[in-house]
C-alpha positions in Angstrom: 25.5 13.6 -43.4 25.0 9.9 -42.7 27.7 9.8 -40.0 25.7 12.8 -38.2 22.5 10.8 -38.2 24.3 7.6 -36.9 25.9 9.6 -34.2 22.6 11.0 -33.0 21.0 7.6 -33.3 23.8 6.0 -31.1 23.7 8.9 -28.6 19.8 8.5 -28.2 20.2 4.7 -27.7 22.8 5.3 -25.1 20.6 7.6 -23.2 17.5 5.4 -23.6 19.7 2.5 -22.1 21.3 4.4 -19.2 18.4 6.4 -18.0 16.8 3.4 -15.9 20.1 2.5 -14.3 20.4 6.4 -13.3 17.0 6.4 -11.9 17.6 3.3 -9.9 20.7 5.0 -8.2 18.8 8.1 -7.3 16.1 6.1 -5.5 16.5 5.7 -1.7 17.7 2.2 -0.5 14.1 1.8 1.0 12.6 2.4 -2.4 14.8 -0.1 -4.0 14.0 -2.7 -1.5 10.4 -2.1 -1.8 10.5 -2.3 -5.5 12.7 -5.5 -5.6 10.2 -7.0 -2.9 7.3 -5.9 -5.1 9.0 -7.7 -8.1 9.7 -10.9 -6.2 6.1 -11.1 -5.2 4.5 -10.4 -8.6 3.8 -7.0 -7.6 1.8 -7.8 -4.5 3.0 -6.8 -1.1 2.8 -9.6 1.6 3.0 -9.1 5.3 2.1 -6.0 7.4 2.4 -2.7 5.7 5.1 -0.3 6.9 3.2 2.0 9.5 5.1 5.1 8.0 4.1 4.5 4.6 0.3 3.7 5.6 0.4 6.8 7.6 1.7 8.6 4.5 -1.0 7.2 2.4 -3.8 8.0 5.0 -2.4 11.6 5.3 -2.8 12.0 1.5 -6.4 10.6 1.3 -7.6 12.0 4.6 -5.6 15.3 4.8 -4.5 14.3 8.5 -3.0 17.0 10.7 0.4 16.4 12.2 -1.1 15.4 15.4 -3.3 13.0 13.7 -0.3 11.6 11.7 1.7 10.8 14.9 -1.2 9.0 16.7 -2.2 7.1 13.5 1.4 6.0 13.0 1.6 5.0 16.8 -1.6 3.0 16.4 -0.3 1.4 13.1 3.1 0.5 14.8 1.2 -1.2 17.7 -0.8 -3.1 15.3 2.2 -4.3 13.3 4.0 -5.3 16.6 0.9 -7.1 17.8 0.6 -8.9 14.4 4.1 -10.0 14.4 3.9 -11.4 17.8 0.9 -13.4 16.8 2.4 -14.6 13.6 5.1 -16.0 15.6 2.8 -17.8 18.1 2.7 -21.3 17.0 0.5 -22.5 19.8 -2.7 -21.1 18.2 -4.5 -23.0 15.6 -4.9 -21.1 12.2 -8.5 -20.1 12.9 -7.5 -18.6 16.3 -4.8 -16.7 14.9 -6.9 -15.3 12.2 -9.7 -14.5 14.7 -7.1 -12.7 16.9 -5.6 -10.8 13.8 -9.1 -9.6 12.9 -9.7 -8.4 16.3 -6.4 -6.6 16.4 -7.2 -4.9 13.1 -10.6 -3.8 14.0 -9.3 -2.2 17.4 -6.6 -0.3 15.1 -9.3 0.8 12.7 -11.6 1.9 15.6 -8.6 3.8 17.2 -8.0 5.6 13.9 -11.5 6.4 13.2 -11.8 8.1 16.5 -8.9 10.5 15.9 -10.7 11.8 12.8 -13.1 14.7 12.3 -16.6 14.0 10.7 -15.4 14.7 7.0 -12.2 12.3 7.5 -14.7 9.7 9.1 -16.8 9.8 6.2 -14.1 9.2 3.7 -12.6 6.5 6.1 -16.0 4.8 6.2 -15.9 4.8 2.3 -12.3 3.5 2.4 -13.3 0.7 4.7 -16.2 -0.3 2.7 -14.3 -0.5 -0.3 -11.6 -2.7 1.7 -14.5 -5.1 2.6 -15.7 -5.2 -1.0 -12.5 -6.2 -2.2 -12.2 -8.8 0.6 -15.4 -10.1 -0.4 -14.3 -10.3 -4.1 -11.1 -11.9 -3.3 -10.8 -15.3 -4.9 -13.9 -14.8 -6.9 -12.7 -14.7 -10.4 -9.4 -14.1 -12.2 -9.3 -10.4 -11.2 -9.5 -11.2 -7.3 -10.9 -7.8 -6.8 -8.1 -6.0 -8.4 -8.8 -2.2 -9.0 -12.0 -2.4 -6.6 -11.2 0.9 -5.0 -11.1 2.7 -8.3 -14.1 4.6 -9.5 -16.1 3.2 -12.4 -16.1 5.5 -15.2 -19.4 7.3 -15.8 -21.9 5.7 -18.1 -22.4 7.2 -21.5 -26.1 7.2 -22.6 
């Protein structure tokens, strides 16, 4: 009887140890690379987000049509290309570079907004307002605005 319990315990431990390794092998190389990058950066993603990933996120949040997806991804790819070129331009001061980056971002945001219907534009505007709020909260306190895009739980009275 003791042998049987011991065998079950050892088998359960082996499965528990092997499961994360099996899941890592099932993940695509891009997923593994993204996870490794996130771990190296303390969970934060630095640099421009992948246009395909960002398009997928916007598709989920805004219910984009396939036509909108293609146009949004094209705008995001253009933004990324411009940002990378700007990042490599060492002739600009940091303030000038930042100003140009903000202009590129605003242009892309306007392009994306113009592709949306009125309901999507409302959601987009809400998303942008939350992003602005996070940017304002950035650096003000230990949380650095983390979780600012999550809704607060309803108050209980």
